[in-house]
N, C-alpha and C positions, 0 to 999 in steps of 0.2 A: 456538421458529421463530423467524428473523428477522423481525422484522415488515415487507414491500416492502408501502408503501403504493398502489399500481398494483393488485397481486392482490387485494386484497383488492374493489378495486373492479371485477373483470376479471368476469363475466359473473354478476355480485347484483344483485340488487333498491336500493344500495346508489344516494342521490345524497343532494347536498343543502346546502342553504344555510350558515351561516355559527357562529361558536366559542359552547360557552354553555355559562359556569361555572359554573353551580348547584346546591344539593345539592333541593332539595324538589322537589315536588310527584307523589311515591307520589299509588297510588290511591283513594279515597272509597272504603269498603265495597258488595258488591255486592247492589244492591232490585235485587228486579223491577217490569221495567213502571217503572222509574226513568227518568226523563230526565234529563243535565247540559249543563249550559253548555260552551260555550268560552266561548277571551281574545271574539272580535266575537259574542256571547249566541243565536249560532248553535245551538237544541238537537242534540242527538244524538246516537246511538241509543243505545237504553233496552237499561237489561244484562241479559241470560239467564239462565234460568238455569244450562247448562253452557256447556260452550267451543268456539262453531261455527262452522262456516266465513265465510270473508271477509273482509271488508278495515273494518281499526276505525282505535279513530284513539287516540292517550295523546300526554300533553304534561308537560311537567315545564320549572319558572322556573330557565330558562339564565343568566350573568357578565351582561346586559341585560335579557335578555326572558324570554315563553314561550319553549323548544321544541318543535315538536311533530313527531309519526310517523308514521309507517302503519304496521303490523304485516295481513300478509297471513297466515289462516290458511285452513290445509286437511286436510281428515280429520286434525284437534284435533290438526296439530302445524303450527308457526314454518314458514312456503312462504317468506314475504319479509318484509323490512327494508327500510323507505327513509324518508330525512331529509323530515321536507312540507317543515320553516319552522323557520330554524335565525338570530335576526336582530345577529351579533354578529361577531366577533374577524375579520376578512377575513384567512383564510393560516395563524391559527392555530384558529377552530374549524368554521371552510371545509373543511378539512382531517379531523378530528379526528372530525365530526360522519358524516359517513359510514361513517367508517374503519368508526369506534365498531359505525352501526348493523353490518354486514358484518361485524366477527367476531364480534358473539350470533346473527349469520345461521346464516352456516360450522358453527358450533360448538352454536346449539340453545342457547347455556348461557349468561343472564348475568351470569357471575360472568371471564367474560376477564375478562384483566387490563387494565386503564384505557391507552389511548394516551397514551405521557409525552410529555410537550409540553404538554400540555390535560386532565390528569386528572376534571377540572370539570366540562368540557364534557364527553368520556364521561362521568363520575356522569347525570350531567340526560339523554342517553341513555338510558340501563337504565333512567333512570326512569321517563324515558314509554316505554320498548318493557313496562317493568311494567305503565303503567297503560295502553297501547295491549292483554294478553292482561286485567287484571283484567277493563276492558269489554265487553270480548267473555266474557266469563263465564266465564274457564279461571283458575287459582292461581300465579300469578309465583312462588311456592316451587318447584315439575313444573319449573321452563327457571329455577334455579337450583338449577346442581351441585356449587359447587364449584369451588375455580381446579385453573386446567389448570399442570401442572408443565412447563419446560422441556421438549423437544425429547429434547434434546443436539444441539447443535454439533459439526462439526466441521473438526480443524486448517486455517485458510489461510494464504496466501503470498498475495505482491503486487510488482514488480520494479516500480517504478513512478521517472518522473520528480519528481515534489513529493509527496507525501503531506498532510493538511491534519486535525487536530485543533480538532474543530469546523463545520457551518456554519449559519453563522452572518452579520452582511451580511457580513461584512470576507472571509468562507471564497467564500461565489458569486459574490461578486465574482471577487475573487482568482482562484478558480479556472474562469467563464470565458475570464479576461482568458486565462491560460495553455493554455487548450485553443482559444484562438482561435489560437496561437502553436505548434500542434501537440502540446503538452506531452500526458506522459496524467499524469495528475489521479484519484484517491482520495481522499474527504472521510469521515473520522471522526466520525457524528453520535447521543451517548451515551441521545438523544430519539428521539420513533418519527416527527417533525417536524421536519421544519430551520426553519431564522432565524431558532431563537435572540428576538435579545430586537424585529429586525424589522421584521414585522405591528405593534408596538404603541406606535411612535411616529409623525408626529400628516403626518408625507408631502410636506414644506417642506424643500426644496436649495437651500444656501447656494451659490450658486455667484456666480464674480465671469469675463464677457466670455463666454459661449459659445457660442457664436449664436444659440439659442434666444430667447437674450437681445436678441443684435447686433439681430433680426429686428423683439423689439418693439418698440428700443428708438432704432431707426432716425436715427442718426445719433450721440444723446442717449450716448450711453458712457460718456464725464467730466465727466457731467454730476451722475452718482449715485455714491455712496458706493457703493449693489450690483449696480451694470457693473465698475464700476471697481477691481479688483485695490487696490491701491497706497491707493487711498481708505478700501477697505472694511478693509483692515490699520490705516489709521491712525486709525479707529472703533474696532477689537480694541483696542489699545492704550492708552486711556486707562481697561481698564479693568483691568490689571496689575494687581499685588498689590505693593509693594514689596517684600519681604520674599521675596516666594517667587520670584525674579524672576533665575533664573542667566545671563540672556543682553543684559544690559545693553539693552533690546527691545525687543531684535532679532525676535524669533518667528520665529527659525527654522519651529517644529511648525506652527504656524500660515498663515505665510506658505508653507511647501507643500502646506498643504492646499488653498486659496486660490491657488496660481498651478496647481497641477490640476483647482479642481474642475468649469473649463469646458470641459473637454475630458472626461472624467465626464459630466457632463449630457452635454453631445453623443455621446457615447453609447452611454451607453441613447437618449437620444433617439431616434438612426441605425439601433439595432435594435429599435426597437420597444417600447418599455414606451410607454404613455403619459401624458406629462404634463397637466394641469392649460393652458387657456389662456393665457396672458399677456396681462394688460390686461379681457383681464373681470370679474372678479374685483376692485374694488380692493383690501380689507384683503388682501392677499395683494402688492401692492404688482406688484415685481419679482421678485419669490422664484418658480422653478422650482417647483408645487408636483407629486408625484406624481397622478393623475389616480386616483377622480372629487375628491379637494379633501380638503379638512383634515378630518384626520378621521375619513376617508370609506373608509379600506381601503386608499391607490391604494401603501402601500407592501407590504402582502401581496398584493394582483396581483404588482410587481411583481420579488418575493422567489419565488413564483410562478412568476414568468416565466424568471427566472436556473434552479429546477430543473427544469423545464423543457429549459433551455436548454445545460447542461449533459449532462441527458441524452443531447438530440438533438447533442452533437459527439463524446458519447463520454467523461465523462467514468465518472464512480458514483458513487455519495454512503451510503455501509453504516451506516440505518438501527440506533438499538436498539445502540450499539456505541462499549464505552467507553474513549479511549486510558490505560491503561494503563501506561506506561515508553517514554522516549525513548530509542531507541540508540543506542552512543554508541564511536567508533572508537579506541585511545591514546593520538590525539591533539587526542581530544579533537571532534572534526568528530562532529553529529551525523546520522546515518544514514540510519536509521530509526525508525520506532514497533513497540507490538505495544500490540494490543486486543484488550476482551473483550465478548461481545454476550448480549443477556442473555438466549439459549439456550446457550449454554452454548458456543457456539464462541467460535476464540481465532484474528486473525490475527497474523499478524509479515511486515513488508513494512520492502522496501528502497527508499530514494529516497537521488536528491541530491540534494532540501533538503526538510524539515520545516514546516511553518507552523505556527503555537500563533492561533485565531479562537474562541474558547472559551467569550469571554466574559471577565466581571469575576467577584465572588463574591460579589452582596447577597442569595445564597440557604441559603448557609455561616456559621452561627451564631457556630462555632468559632473560624472568621479573622475575622471582624468581635469577636470581640472582644481577636482579639491589632494588630489596625489603624485599628482605630475603635473603643478601650475603650469612646469616652463615647454606642456611638450601641450598645451593648448591647444593650439592652432596649428597645429597637424593632421594629416591623414594616417591615419591605422588599418592596411588591410590585413584585414584579421577575418575570423572565423565571426558571420550573422550573430552567434548565439551569443560567444565575451559579453556580457552585455553588466555583469559582477554579481547578478541577484545575488547567488548562492555565498557572498560575501558578504549581501548587506544582512538576509539572514541566520547567517553563522553569530555576526555584529551581537541582533536582537537580540543571539540568545544564552550571550555573557562572555564570547572571542573576543578575539583581540588576532589585529591585522600587525603585520610588520616587515620590511626593507620594505617599505614607502617611496619614492623618492628618488630612487636609483638611476646617472646618465639608464638610458637603454636603445639596445642595436637596432638597426634597420637594415629592412635587404632592396634592393631594385629593382626596379618594376618601369611595365612600359609607358608610355605617352601618347603614343601615336593617334593609335581607337580609340576614339572619343566615347568615351562614357567605360572602362574595359583596363585598369592597372593589372595588366602579365605580368606573374610574377616570370624575373629572370633575374633570384637569389643564386644562381649557380654558373652565371653565366660568363663570372669571372674563372672557369676549372674546364667551360667547356671551349670558351671561347677565346687564345689568346689574345689580349691586347691588353687598352685602356682608359680610365674612365677621367676625362675631364670637367670642368664647371662652365657656367657662361659665355665665359673667358675664352674657353681652351687651355686652360691650364689646370698639370694635374692640382690632388691635392691630401694625397698620399697613398699609404700602401695599404691594398686592396685586396693583397694574398697572405698579409702573416695578422690580419684585422678589420676582417673581410664586414662586419655589423657595428661594428663600432664604429672604424674609420666616415665610414655610411651616416650611422645617425648623428655625426661627430660636420661634418661636413655639409649633413642636411640645413645644420642651426646655425650654418657662421656664415655670416649675410658677405659674406669677401666671396662664396662660391658663389654668391645669383639665385639661388637660387631655382635652376636648369642643370643640365648635367648631359650625358653626352659619352659613351664605349665605339669606343675607336676599332675597330678589324682593317684586317686587307681579304682579300678573293681567300686563302688557309684557311682566316675567321672564319668562316665565310659560310665555310667546305663541312665544316667541324662541327659548327653551331647546327647544321641539319640533320649529323649523322654524324658523335663525339665516340670517335671508337673506345676513346678513353676508357667512355664512360656507361661505353654498352649504349646510351642512351637519345635519342630525340624528338624532350620534350619539343626542344626549342626551333622546330622546324620552318611551326606558323609564321615565326618573325616573318623571317621576310614577302609573307603569301601575303602580308595582312598589312603588310608598308609598316610594322614599327622596323625591322630592320633597311636602309634604304641605301642607293646606289652614289654616291656623289666621283665623276670623273677625275677629278684628281684636289691633294687638296685644296688647292685656292678653292675650288668652286665649290664646297663641304663650308667650310670658316665666310665665306661672299656669305650663302645660301643658311645659315645656322646661325651670323655672328656671330662669330669665333677669330680673331684680331687673334691670341698667341697660340693658334692648332699646330701651324706652319713648325715656328720656333719648338712646341714642346714635342711633338713628333721629329724634328730631328735630332735632340739630344739628349730624346731617347731610344731613338737606333744608336748615336752612337755610345751611347753605356750596352744596350746588346751588342753591336760586332766588339769592343772590347770586351765582352764575357766580364765587365763592373754592374754593382748595386748603381742603385740611382740616391736620386736625396734621400728618399724616403726611405731605402734598405732596404727595398724591392732587389729582390737576385733572377739570376734566371732571369735576364728578361727574354718578351718574346719581340723579332725582328717583325716592321711591320713596311711591307712593300707597296708602294703607291705605285711600285711603276705605269696601273689600271684602274688610276683609285683607290678610293676606300668607303671600306660601308660604316654604317651609324648608326646607333640605336639609338634614339632619343626615347629618357632614363629619366627617371626622380628614384631618389630612395624614402622607403615608404615602409614606416614601425609597425612591429606586428602582434606587438602582447604586448602584457604587463608585466609586472616582474616579482613588485611587491603584493601580498598574499595575505591571505588565515594564518594564522602563527600553528604548527602540529608543532606535536616532537615526531620522533621516528620510530613511527608505529603508527603513528593518522588520528591519532587523540588531535581535537582542534580544541587550543589552549583559549583559560585564563589573562588577561596580561599578570596575572600575579602568580603566573607556570603552571596553574591545577587545571588539570581535564575539563570541558563542560559535561558528563556522564550523558551515553549515550549518544555525542552525537559526535563520527570521524570525518575527517574531512581531504581530498587523494588530488596532485593533477594544478593546471596549475586554480586553482579556485584560492591555492593556500602558495602560491608565488613560488619563482624561484629555490630551489634546492640550495640549489648551488648558492644564492646569494646570501639564502639562513648562513651558510657557514661562509658567506664574507666572499666569496671567489663572485665574478661579475658571471651574468647568464650562458649556461651552453647547450643542455641539453634539458627542452622542456620535452619533449616524445621518451628518451627514457626514463625521462626522470615520474613521468605518468605510468605508464605503465610498468615502472618495478613502485612503487608507493599503491599506486593501486594494490598491485599483489600483496609486499608490505600491508596491508588494511585492511586486509579478505584475511591477513595471516591473522593479525586481531581480531576483530569481530569476530572469527573461527572462534580460538582462546577461551570469548567472553560473553555470551551469549552459550 
């Protein structure tokens, strides 16, 4: 049966918070008259001798923190399942957790399929429900009835103006624009939830000359490169890599993006998407951030807004359905697509235009081996739908790929919690400290070249493949709640055991096997007290107070996206090897790789590129159909 994320919620007791991507949390053995403790230390109901009617809670470790559910038992059966608390990714788990709870309740079966796009979230809900059943005196095995076979879908057809492969950032933006123009639109999303990589990003929107910024600038638009498009492009030009610059510094792709960025922000703001107020938070500068702020779920909220708007405008998103073929006419024009649902349904769609917005291929190991062989042995911490099928279909239709095989950046992820790589990409901002390698030495400038430095550090065998972020007591405090960035995303690190306290530097060095740690901290602190840069030219160094020991986060740089992809022009046409367009075929977002890479600059802002090129692609399609 095709997964309709709203139908599961209708009429059920399921509701709930955000994502969980963890595996732990199975119930403790049942003991009569025992009292278990929840996260806050409150005594839970004692476990009865038999499956007992009432309300029962259960928990499981999620991607960020513990996920809690409530199970209602009536007449010896499941009568209600709802998510009480889940602190993880808005737009992924906030959708998947209640969906999974509703699926379990509807079928009275713990073995229902996971919500694809949030598999670990689904498993956390499953484990929490198991825990609640055990707490009620029941046996979870009684509700483990085995996997359910697909119900068998039926052939379906659609005749639309525009068909989309993928309902990620670019697809949602473009579809909304086209629907506003009165076009008939259908989107196929192979996962059970929309958004792709969108909910995972930091929520900053690189903009120039928006009315939102002008209202804050009060006539100072020309004084700051973050307001002024030409000044901003001048800054970007400094990062061009000469051997990759195909346009003699003209930067047509970034020029198109920043020329559009102001109206994109104003369009989103005018329709009701929330932005963090400019000027309130100095750490944000003059860059608009989606509300409620940096890494606080703004992109997830915006994603859900666009999904709802698409439905309200008469668009259709078909979930759990993968596009398998592009239909082409004898002259090569793409005129539709074929798709297959997890439920066995088939779709044959005719369209005046087909848009590929299906993401990159960081989750496709075979394509990584083909296009980025130097990274074939490394884990990519990415959206699970980034499997490159849109690129493969674009190639089959006659399109070309470009910018493959270049250096990739990485961000930090935790390693302590088994089965989970919790993303801590912004830790270097919220938590003053240093990062060291397997011997306890620093190895680069984390502030000036964060993602590039981490990517190079991971592949450098001299670093030993193990990494640790070192901070002190004040760093622990700002990790839990960072006032500068109005951010508490990392508050789970201490509770989960990812941030560990050691009574002394010597204790940490001994237990973690870091022989050079003491000397590294001593050298670092000497630079900090002297107010001078260190050997890696890092400035404004934070002094690490070791009087009461140190705090350590075991971590690993993880690659997270691919920056090569389909060749497009600045209007979103998919291009052939000779530079001509594949008629009827358009693309935007990570399926095209990095916009900056096309200009010859290293990757920087994929979220902004996906939004802006989704917008630009929609304007092109409107004018050509």
